[in-house]
ChimeraX commands (.cxc) that place a marker at each C-alpha (Angstrom):
marker #1 position 0.00,0.00,0.00 radius 0.5
marker #1 position 1.51,3.22,-1.09 radius 0.5
marker #1 position 1.84,6.02,1.40 radius 0.5
marker #1 position 0.55,9.32,0.31 radius 0.5
marker #1 position 3.02,12.08,0.73 radius 0.5
marker #1 position 1.59,15.16,2.31 radius 0.5
marker #1 position 3.33,18.33,1.42 radius 0.5
marker #1 position 2.91,21.38,3.62 radius 0.5
marker #1 position 3.56,24.59,1.93 radius 0.5
marker #1 position 4.81,27.37,4.24 radius 0.5
marker #1 position 3.49,30.80,3.60 radius 0.5
marker #1 position 6.12,33.50,3.73 radius 0.5
marker #1 position 5.32,36.60,5.84 radius 0.5
marker #1 position 6.62,39.73,4.25 radius 0.5
marker #1 position 6.96,43.16,6.07 radius 0.5
marker #1 position 6.94,46.04,3.70 radius 0.5
marker #1 position 9.10,49.14,4.00 radius 0.5
marker #1 position 5.96,51.20,4.66 radius 0.5
marker #1 position 5.05,49.01,7.62 radius 0.5
marker #1 position 8.55,49.38,9.04 radius 0.5
marker #1 position 8.23,53.13,8.82 radius 0.5
marker #1 position 5.07,52.96,10.95 radius 0.5
marker #1 position 6.54,51.03,13.87 radius 0.5
marker #1 position 4.46,51.90,16.99 radius 0.5
marker #1 position 7.42,52.53,19.30 radius 0.5
marker #1 position 9.16,54.70,16.72 radius 0.5
marker #1 position 5.98,56.66,16.12 radius 0.5
marker #1 position 5.62,57.38,19.85 radius 0.5
marker #1 position 9.26,58.48,20.04 radius 0.5
marker #1 position 8.87,60.79,17.07 radius 0.5
marker #1 position 5.70,62.32,18.54 radius 0.5
marker #1 position 7.47,62.86,21.86 radius 0.5
marker #1 position 10.50,64.40,20.15 radius 0.5
marker #1 position 8.23,66.74,18.22 radius 0.5
marker #1 position 6.41,67.73,21.44 radius 0.5
marker #1 position 9.73,68.42,23.19 radius 0.5
marker #1 position 10.83,70.60,20.29 radius 0.5
marker #1 position 7.61,72.62,20.38 radius 0.5
marker #1 position 7.76,73.12,24.18 radius 0.5
marker #1 position 11.50,73.40,24.55 radius 0.5
marker #1 position 11.49,76.85,26.16 radius 0.5
marker #1 position 8.77,75.93,28.61 radius 0.5
marker #1 position 10.61,72.76,29.59 radius 0.5
marker #1 position 13.84,74.70,30.17 radius 0.5
marker #1 position 12.05,77.29,32.30 radius 0.5
marker #1 position 10.37,74.58,34.37 radius 0.5
marker #1 position 13.65,72.70,34.87 radius 0.5
marker #1 position 15.41,75.90,35.95 radius 0.5
marker #1 position 12.57,76.61,38.36 radius 0.5
marker #1 position 12.81,73.14,39.89 radius 0.5
marker #1 position 16.58,73.44,40.26 radius 0.5
marker #1 position 16.21,76.88,41.87 radius 0.5
marker #1 position 13.62,75.52,44.30 radius 0.5
marker #1 position 15.85,72.59,45.22 radius 0.5
marker #1 position 18.78,74.94,45.75 radius 0.5
marker #1 position 16.62,77.14,47.99 radius 0.5
marker #1 position 15.43,74.17,50.06 radius 0.5
marker #1 position 18.93,72.75,50.44 radius 0.5
marker #1 position 20.30,76.18,51.34 radius 0.5
marker #1 position 17.57,76.78,53.91 radius 0.5
marker #1 position 18.17,73.40,55.54 radius 0.5
marker #1 position 21.92,74.01,55.65 radius 0.5
marker #1 position 21.53,77.50,57.15 radius 0.5
marker #1 position 19.02,76.24,59.72 radius 0.5
marker #1 position 21.32,73.40,60.75 radius 0.5
marker #1 position 24.25,75.81,61.02 radius 0.5
marker #1 position 22.28,78.27,63.18 radius 0.5
marker #1 position 21.01,75.44,65.37 radius 0.5
marker #1 position 24.56,74.23,65.92 radius 0.5
marker #1 position 25.73,77.76,66.78 radius 0.5
marker #1 position 22.78,78.28,69.14 radius 0.5
marker #1 position 23.46,75.04,71.00 radius 0.5
marker #1 position 27.13,75.95,71.31 radius 0.5
marker #1 position 26.27,79.41,72.69 radius 0.5
marker #1 position 23.82,77.85,75.16 radius 0.5
marker #1 position 26.43,75.37,76.35 radius 0.5
marker #1 position 29.01,78.13,76.84 radius 0.5
marker #1 position 26.57,80.32,78.78 radius 0.5
marker #1 position 25.54,77.41,80.98 radius 0.5
marker #1 position 29.19,76.56,81.62 radius 0.5
marker #1 position 29.67,80.07,83.00 radius 0.5
marker #1 position 26.46,79.82,85.05 radius 0.5
marker #1 position 27.63,76.59,86.72 radius 0.5
marker #1 position 31.30,77.53,87.03 radius 0.5
marker #1 position 32.99,77.03,90.36 radius 0.5
marker #1 position 33.94,80.08,92.42 radius 0.5
marker #1 position 37.36,79.45,93.96 radius 0.5
marker #1 position 40.70,81.14,94.45 radius 0.5
marker #1 position 42.66,77.96,93.73 radius 0.5
marker #1 position 41.10,75.84,90.96 radius 0.5
marker #1 position 41.87,72.13,91.19 radius 0.5
marker #1 position 41.54,71.68,87.41 radius 0.5
marker #1 position 43.09,74.51,85.35 radius 0.5
marker #1 position 41.24,73.33,82.23 radius 0.5
marker #1 position 37.84,74.07,83.79 radius 0.5
marker #1 position 36.32,77.54,83.85 radius 0.5
marker #1 position 36.38,79.08,87.34 radius 0.5
marker #1 position 35.78,82.48,88.90 radius 0.5
marker #1 position 37.20,84.23,91.92 radius 0.5
marker #1 position 33.94,86.07,92.69 radius 0.5
marker #1 position 30.28,85.16,92.35 radius 0.5
marker #1 position 29.39,88.66,91.18 radius 0.5
marker #1 position 31.68,88.46,88.15 radius 0.5
marker #1 position 30.50,84.95,87.38 radius 0.5
marker #1 position 26.83,85.94,87.32 radius 0.5
marker #1 position 27.54,89.11,85.36 radius 0.5
marker #1 position 29.30,87.12,82.65 radius 0.5
marker #1 position 26.57,84.47,82.66 radius 0.5
marker #1 position 23.82,87.10,82.45 radius 0.5
marker #1 position 25.53,88.78,79.50 radius 0.5
marker #1 position 26.03,85.44,77.73 radius 0.5
marker #1 position 22.39,84.43,78.15 radius 0.5
marker #1 position 21.22,87.91,77.08 radius 0.5
marker #1 position 23.23,87.64,73.85 radius 0.5
marker #1 position 21.78,84.19,73.28 radius 0.5
marker #1 position 18.24,85.54,73.70 radius 0.5
marker #1 position 18.85,88.36,71.22 radius 0.5
marker #1 position 20.62,86.27,68.60 radius 0.5
marker #1 position 18.60,83.04,68.61 radius 0.5
marker #1 position 14.81,83.52,69.02 radius 0.5
marker #1 position 14.21,79.78,69.41 radius 0.5
marker #1 position 16.12,79.89,72.72 radius 0.5
marker #1 position 14.83,83.29,73.86 radius 0.5
marker #1 position 12.55,82.18,76.71 radius 0.5
marker #1 position 15.05,79.74,78.20 radius 0.5
marker #1 position 17.91,82.24,77.88 radius 0.5
marker #1 position 15.82,85.01,79.47 radius 0.5
marker #1 position 14.98,82.68,82.35 radius 0.5
marker #1 position 18.64,81.99,83.12 radius 0.5
marker #1 position 19.52,85.68,82.64 radius 0.5
marker #1 position 16.81,86.50,85.20 radius 0.5
marker #1 position 18.27,83.97,87.65 radius 0.5
marker #1 position 21.63,85.69,87.28 radius 0.5
marker #1 position 20.02,89.09,87.77 radius 0.5
marker #1 position 18.32,87.76,90.90 radius 0.5
marker #1 position 21.80,87.24,92.37 radius 0.5
marker #1 position 23.05,90.65,91.23 radius 0.5
marker #1 position 19.93,92.76,91.81 radius 0.5
marker #1 position 17.16,90.81,93.58 radius 0.5
marker #1 position 14.34,93.27,92.86 radius 0.5
marker #1 position 15.08,93.44,89.13 radius 0.5
marker #1 position 15.65,89.68,88.91 radius 0.5
marker #1 position 12.35,89.00,90.66 radius 0.5
marker #1 position 10.54,91.36,88.28 radius 0.5
marker #1 position 12.07,89.58,85.26 radius 0.5
marker #1 position 11.07,86.18,86.63 radius 0.5
marker #1 position 7.52,87.30,87.40 radius 0.5
marker #1 position 7.18,88.56,83.83 radius 0.5
marker #1 position 8.30,85.18,82.49 radius 0.5
marker #1 position 6.03,83.37,84.99 radius 0.5
marker #1 position 2.97,84.91,83.35 radius 0.5
marker #1 position 3.61,82.97,80.19 radius 0.5
marker #1 position 2.76,79.35,79.40 radius 0.5
marker #1 position 4.86,76.24,79.14 radius 0.5
marker #1 position 7.75,74.70,81.01 radius 0.5
marker #1 position 9.92,77.83,81.16 radius 0.5
marker #1 position 7.06,79.84,82.70 radius 0.5
marker #1 position 6.64,77.17,85.40 radius 0.5
marker #1 position 10.37,77.23,86.13 radius 0.5
marker #1 position 10.22,81.01,86.52 radius 0.5
marker #1 position 7.18,80.70,88.81 radius 0.5
marker #1 position 9.02,78.18,90.96 radius 0.5
marker #1 position 12.10,80.42,91.17 radius 0.5
marker #1 position 9.90,83.31,92.29 radius 0.5
marker #1 position 8.21,81.15,94.94 radius 0.5
marker #1 position 11.53,79.93,96.32 radius 0.5
marker #1 position 12.91,83.48,96.38 radius 0.5
marker #1 position 9.84,84.84,98.16 radius 0.5
marker #1 position 9.98,82.06,100.73 radius 0.5
marker #1 position 13.69,82.62,101.34 radius 0.5
marker #1 position 13.15,86.37,101.82 radius 0.5
marker #1 position 10.31,85.98,104.35 radius 0.5
marker #1 position 7.38,86.64,101.99 radius 0.5
marker #1 position 5.68,83.33,102.71 radius 0.5
marker #1 position 2.14,84.48,101.90 radius 0.5
marker #1 position 3.14,85.46,98.37 radius 0.5
marker #1 position 5.17,82.27,98.04 radius 0.5
marker #1 position 2.10,80.22,99.03 radius 0.5
marker #1 position 0.13,81.68,96.11 radius 0.5
marker #1 position 2.82,80.71,93.63 radius 0.5
marker #1 position 3.13,77.17,95.03 radius 0.5
marker #1 position -0.63,76.65,94.87 radius 0.5
marker #1 position -0.72,77.89,91.30 radius 0.5
marker #1 position 2.09,75.51,90.37 radius 0.5
marker #1 position 0.33,72.55,91.99 radius 0.5
marker #1 position -2.79,73.32,89.94 radius 0.5
marker #1 position -0.73,72.95,86.77 radius 0.5
marker #1 position 2.69,71.43,87.52 radius 0.5
marker #1 position 3.40,70.28,83.98 radius 0.5
marker #1 position 6.68,68.36,83.98 radius 0.5
marker #1 position 7.73,69.64,87.41 radius 0.5
marker #1 position 7.78,66.95,90.15 radius 0.5
marker #1 position 4.99,67.58,92.63 radius 0.5
marker #1 position 6.76,66.42,95.81 radius 0.5
marker #1 position 9.11,69.46,96.06 radius 0.5
marker #1 position 6.19,71.77,95.26 radius 0.5
marker #1 position 4.14,70.29,98.11 radius 0.5
marker #1 position 7.09,70.60,100.48 radius 0.5
marker #1 position 7.49,74.23,99.47 radius 0.5
marker #1 position 3.82,74.90,100.09 radius 0.5
marker #1 position 3.97,73.17,103.48 radius 0.5
marker #1 position 7.01,75.25,104.42 radius 0.5
marker #1 position 5.22,78.45,103.34 radius 0.5
marker #1 position 2.26,77.52,105.54 radius 0.5
marker #1 position 4.61,76.74,108.42 radius 0.5
marker #1 position 6.45,80.07,108.16 radius 0.5
marker #1 position 3.14,81.94,108.18 radius 0.5
marker #1 position 2.15,80.25,111.42 radius 0.5
marker #1 position -0.52,78.07,109.82 radius 0.5
marker #1 position 0.72,75.14,111.85 radius 0.5
marker #1 position -2.35,72.91,111.59 radius 0.5
marker #1 position -2.49,73.25,107.79 radius 0.5
marker #1 position 1.24,72.62,107.53 radius 0.5
marker #1 position 1.03,69.48,109.69 radius 0.5
marker #1 position -1.82,68.07,107.62 radius 0.5
marker #1 position 0.14,68.62,104.42 radius 0.5
marker #1 position 3.31,67.12,105.91 radius 0.5
marker #1 position 1.31,64.02,106.91 radius 0.5
marker #1 position 0.03,63.66,103.34 radius 0.5
marker #1 position 3.52,64.09,101.90 radius 0.5
marker #1 position 5.04,61.61,104.40 radius 0.5
marker #1 position 2.31,59.09,103.50 radius 0.5
marker #1 position 2.35,59.56,99.75 radius 0.5
marker #1 position 6.14,59.69,99.40 radius 0.5
marker #1 position 7.15,57.61,102.43 radius 0.5
marker #1 position 9.86,55.74,100.50 radius 0.5
marker #1 position 11.31,58.89,98.93 radius 0.5
marker #1 position 13.40,61.84,100.10 radius 0.5
marker #1 position 10.32,64.06,100.24 radius 0.5
marker #1 position 8.68,61.65,102.69 radius 0.5
marker #1 position 11.75,61.62,104.91 radius 0.5
marker #1 position 11.85,65.44,104.93 radius 0.5
marker #1 position 8.15,65.59,105.82 radius 0.5
marker #1 position 8.67,63.16,108.72 radius 0.5
marker #1 position 11.55,65.29,110.01 radius 0.5
marker #1 position 9.35,68.39,109.97 radius 0.5
marker #1 position 6.55,66.51,111.74 radius 0.5
marker #1 position 9.00,65.39,114.43 radius 0.5
marker #1 position 9.70,69.06,115.14 radius 0.5
marker #1 position 6.15,70.38,114.81 radius 0.5
marker #1 position 3.99,67.57,116.20 radius 0.5
marker #1 position 5.62,64.20,116.98 radius 0.5
marker #1 position 2.21,62.69,117.68 radius 0.5
marker #1 position 1.22,63.27,114.04 radius 0.5
marker #1 position 3.87,60.74,113.01 radius 0.5
marker #1 position 1.59,57.99,114.28 radius 0.5
marker #1 position -0.75,58.77,111.37 radius 0.5
marker #1 position 1.99,58.02,108.85 radius 0.5
marker #1 position 2.22,54.37,107.73 radius 0.5
marker #1 position 5.45,52.56,108.41 radius 0.5
marker #1 position 7.95,52.47,105.57 radius 0.5
marker #1 position 8.59,49.12,103.91 radius 0.5
marker #1 position 12.09,48.06,102.89 radius 0.5
marker link #1:1,2 radius 0.2
marker link #1:2,3 radius 0.2
marker link #1:3,4 radius 0.2
marker link #1:4,5 radius 0.2
marker link #1:5,6 radius 0.2
marker link #1:6,7 radius 0.2
marker link #1:7,8 radius 0.2
marker link #1:8,9 radius 0.2
marker link #1:9,10 radius 0.2
marker link #1:10,11 radius 0.2
marker link #1:11,12 radius 0.2
marker link #1:12,13 radius 0.2
marker link #1:13,14 radius 0.2
marker link #1:14,15 radius 0.2
marker link #1:15,16 radius 0.2
marker link #1:16,17 radius 0.2
marker link #1:17,18 radius 0.2
marker link #1:18,19 radius 0.2
marker link #1:19,20 radius 0.2
marker link #1:20,21 radius 0.2
marker link #1:21,22 radius 0.2
marker link #1:22,23 radius 0.2
marker link #1:23,24 radius 0.2
marker link #1:24,25 radius 0.2
marker link #1:25,26 radius 0.2
marker link #1:26,27 radius 0.2
marker link #1:27,28 radius 0.2
marker link #1:28,29 radius 0.2
marker link #1:29,30 radius 0.2
marker link #1:30,31 radius 0.2
marker link #1:31,32 radius 0.2
marker link #1:32,33 radius 0.2
marker link #1:33,34 radius 0.2
marker link #1:34,35 radius 0.2
marker link #1:35,36 radius 0.2
marker link #1:36,37 radius 0.2
marker link #1:37,38 radius 0.2
marker link #1:38,39 radius 0.2
marker link #1:39,40 radius 0.2
marker link #1:40,41 radius 0.2
marker link #1:41,42 radius 0.2
marker link #1:42,43 radius 0.2
marker link #1:43,44 radius 0.2
marker link #1:44,45 radius 0.2
marker link #1:45,46 radius 0.2
marker link #1:46,47 radius 0.2
marker link #1:47,48 radius 0.2
marker link #1:48,49 radius 0.2
marker link #1:49,50 radius 0.2
marker link #1:50,51 radius 0.2
marker link #1:51,52 radius 0.2
marker link #1:52,53 radius 0.2
marker link #1:53,54 radius 0.2
marker link #1:54,55 radius 0.2
marker link #1:55,56 radius 0.2
marker link #1:56,57 radius 0.2
marker link #1:57,58 radius 0.2
marker link #1:58,59 radius 0.2
marker link #1:59,60 radius 0.2
marker link #1:60,61 radius 0.2
marker link #1:61,62 radius 0.2
marker link #1:62,63 radius 0.2
marker link #1:63,64 radius 0.2
marker link #1:64,65 radius 0.2
marker link #1:65,66 radius 0.2
marker link #1:66,67 radius 0.2
marker link #1:67,68 radius 0.2
marker link #1:68,69 radius 0.2
marker link #1:69,70 radius 0.2
marker link #1:70,71 radius 0.2
marker link #1:71,72 radius 0.2
marker link #1:72,73 radius 0.2
marker link #1:73,74 radius 0.2
marker link #1:74,75 radius 0.2
marker link #1:75,76 radius 0.2
marker link #1:76,77 radius 0.2
marker link #1:77,78 radius 0.2
marker link #1:78,79 radius 0.2
marker link #1:79,80 radius 0.2
marker link #1:80,81 radius 0.2
marker link #1:81,82 radius 0.2
marker link #1:82,83 radius 0.2
marker link #1:83,84 radius 0.2
marker link #1:84,85 radius 0.2
marker link #1:85,86 radius 0.2
marker link #1:86,87 radius 0.2
marker link #1:87,88 radius 0.2
marker link #1:88,89 radius 0.2
marker link #1:89,90 radius 0.2
marker link #1:90,91 radius 0.2
marker link #1:91,92 radius 0.2
marker link #1:92,93 radius 0.2
marker link #1:93,94 radius 0.2
marker link #1:94,95 radius 0.2
marker link #1:95,96 radius 0.2
marker link #1:96,97 radius 0.2
marker link #1:97,98 radius 0.2
marker link #1:98,99 radius 0.2
marker link #1:99,100 radius 0.2
marker link #1:100,101 radius 0.2
marker link #1:101,102 radius 0.2
marker link #1:102,103 radius 0.2
marker link #1:103,104 radius 0.2
marker link #1:104,105 radius 0.2
marker link #1:105,106 radius 0.2
marker link #1:106,107 radius 0.2
marker link #1:107,108 radius 0.2
marker link #1:108,109 radius 0.2
marker link #1:109,110 radius 0.2
marker link #1:110,111 radius 0.2
marker link #1:111,112 radius 0.2
marker link #1:112,113 radius 0.2
marker link #1:113,114 radius 0.2
marker link #1:114,115 radius 0.2
marker link #1:115,116 radius 0.2
marker link #1:116,117 radius 0.2
marker link #1:117,118 radius 0.2
marker link #1:118,119 radius 0.2
marker link #1:119,120 radius 0.2
marker link #1:120,121 radius 0.2
marker link #1:121,122 radius 0.2
marker link #1:122,123 radius 0.2
marker link #1:123,124 radius 0.2
marker link #1:124,125 radius 0.2
marker link #1:125,126 radius 0.2
marker link #1:126,127 radius 0.2
marker link #1:127,128 radius 0.2
marker link #1:128,129 radius 0.2
marker link #1:129,130 radius 0.2
marker link #1:130,131 radius 0.2
marker link #1:131,132 radius 0.2
marker link #1:132,133 radius 0.2
marker link #1:133,134 radius 0.2
marker link #1:134,135 radius 0.2
marker link #1:135,136 radius 0.2
marker link #1:136,137 radius 0.2
marker link #1:137,138 radius 0.2
marker link #1:138,139 radius 0.2
marker link #1:139,140 radius 0.2
marker link #1:140,141 radius 0.2
marker link #1:141,142 radius 0.2
marker link #1:142,143 radius 0.2
marker link #1:143,144 radius 0.2
marker link #1:144,145 radius 0.2
marker link #1:145,146 radius 0.2
marker link #1:146,147 radius 0.2
marker link #1:147,148 radius 0.2
marker link #1:148,149 radius 0.2
marker link #1:149,150 radius 0.2
marker link #1:150,151 radius 0.2
marker link #1:151,152 radius 0.2
marker link #1:152,153 radius 0.2
marker link #1:153,154 radius 0.2
marker link #1:154,155 radius 0.2
marker link #1:155,156 radius 0.2
marker link #1:156,157 radius 0.2
marker link #1:157,158 radius 0.2
marker link #1:158,159 radius 0.2
marker link #1:159,160 radius 0.2
marker link #1:160,161 radius 0.2
marker link #1:161,162 radius 0.2
marker link #1:162,163 radius 0.2
marker link #1:163,164 radius 0.2
marker link #1:164,165 radius 0.2
marker link #1:165,166 radius 0.2
marker link #1:166,167 radius 0.2
marker link #1:167,168 radius 0.2
marker link #1:168,169 radius 0.2
marker link #1:169,170 radius 0.2
marker link #1:170,171 radius 0.2
marker link #1:171,172 radius 0.2
marker link #1:172,173 radius 0.2
marker link #1:173,174 radius 0.2
marker link #1:174,175 radius 0.2
marker link #1:175,176 radius 0.2
marker link #1:176,177 radius 0.2
marker link #1:177,178 radius 0.2
marker link #1:178,179 radius 0.2
marker link #1:179,180 radius 0.2
marker link #1:180,181 radius 0.2
marker link #1:181,182 radius 0.2
marker link #1:182,183 radius 0.2
marker link #1:183,184 radius 0.2
marker link #1:184,185 radius 0.2
marker link #1:185,186 radius 0.2
marker link #1:186,187 radius 0.2
marker link #1:187,188 radius 0.2
marker link #1:188,189 radius 0.2
marker link #1:189,190 radius 0.2
marker link #1:190,191 radius 0.2
marker link #1:191,192 radius 0.2
marker link #1:192,193 radius 0.2
marker link #1:193,194 radius 0.2
marker link #1:194,195 radius 0.2
marker link #1:195,196 radius 0.2
marker link #1:196,197 radius 0.2
marker link #1:197,198 radius 0.2
marker link #1:198,199 radius 0.2
marker link #1:199,200 radius 0.2
marker link #1:200,201 radius 0.2
marker link #1:201,202 radius 0.2
marker link #1:202,203 radius 0.2
marker link #1:203,204 radius 0.2
marker link #1:204,205 radius 0.2
marker link #1:205,206 radius 0.2
marker link #1:206,207 radius 0.2
marker link #1:207,208 radius 0.2
marker link #1:208,209 radius 0.2
marker link #1:209,210 radius 0.2
marker link #1:210,211 radius 0.2
marker link #1:211,212 radius 0.2
marker link #1:212,213 radius 0.2
marker link #1:213,214 radius 0.2
marker link #1:214,215 radius 0.2
marker link #1:215,216 radius 0.2
marker link #1:216,217 radius 0.2
marker link #1:217,218 radius 0.2
marker link #1:218,219 radius 0.2
marker link #1:219,220 radius 0.2
marker link #1:220,221 radius 0.2
marker link #1:221,222 radius 0.2
marker link #1:222,223 radius 0.2
marker link #1:223,224 radius 0.2
marker link #1:224,225 radius 0.2
marker link #1:225,226 radius 0.2
marker link #1:226,227 radius 0.2
marker link #1:227,228 radius 0.2
marker link #1:228,229 radius 0.2
marker link #1:229,230 radius 0.2
marker link #1:230,231 radius 0.2
marker link #1:231,232 radius 0.2
marker link #1:232,233 radius 0.2
marker link #1:233,234 radius 0.2
marker link #1:234,235 radius 0.2
marker link #1:235,236 radius 0.2
marker link #1:236,237 radius 0.2
marker link #1:237,238 radius 0.2
marker link #1:238,239 radius 0.2
marker link #1:239,240 radius 0.2
marker link #1:240,241 radius 0.2
marker link #1:241,242 radius 0.2
marker link #1:242,243 radius 0.2
marker link #1:243,244 radius 0.2
marker link #1:244,245 radius 0.2
marker link #1:245,246 radius 0.2
marker link #1:246,247 radius 0.2
marker link #1:247,248 radius 0.2
marker link #1:248,249 radius 0.2
marker link #1:249,250 radius 0.2
marker link #1:250,251 radius 0.2
marker link #1:251,252 radius 0.2
marker link #1:252,253 radius 0.2
view
């Protein structure tokens, strides 16, 4: 039996020159190139604008970082003066020291005042420390500066209010100090409450409000019985009314 031969004829696919000229990718490229040519000036202006904006942003960031670094350095230098040791024979020659407290606080006040004028972001904090220095040099002016700062809001205002309260208490103006301590306890913010309560109790004690002071000392000794504030309150109770100590729970080790 003869096998029939099957022949498969392959059809050739031909791409004409015209079809090559109309390649889709090439057409898109040519359209894009034509669009770029028509809008060349606009593209250049936009690119220049973007580059200028980037340069402005980078420059602003660099200047801000530089000023921040300078401000922090100035703050550190001023604080170093503020905390410098007053001695006639410094143990460490590399550390800043002063032979008189007056000169130390004058230099610190001037340094903090320059900081406040030059760097607005540190103005409140610098003015607070400058006022503390002025309190040592001229108590009435320093107190006025602190009271002005105390009328503000935020942590620095609370610090100024506390400094005023401590100064008033130390100078025998316990009634005025009491008002500041009570105001602080109404809104202590980040300030620890135990020292504020001790200050208020001391202000009550100095005014002769013994019963009120004892009650507050009992509360402090109870609430903070394992802390330094509790120990201080117990010591004051031992002087004012030893019997009141029986109302304070025993401390646990």
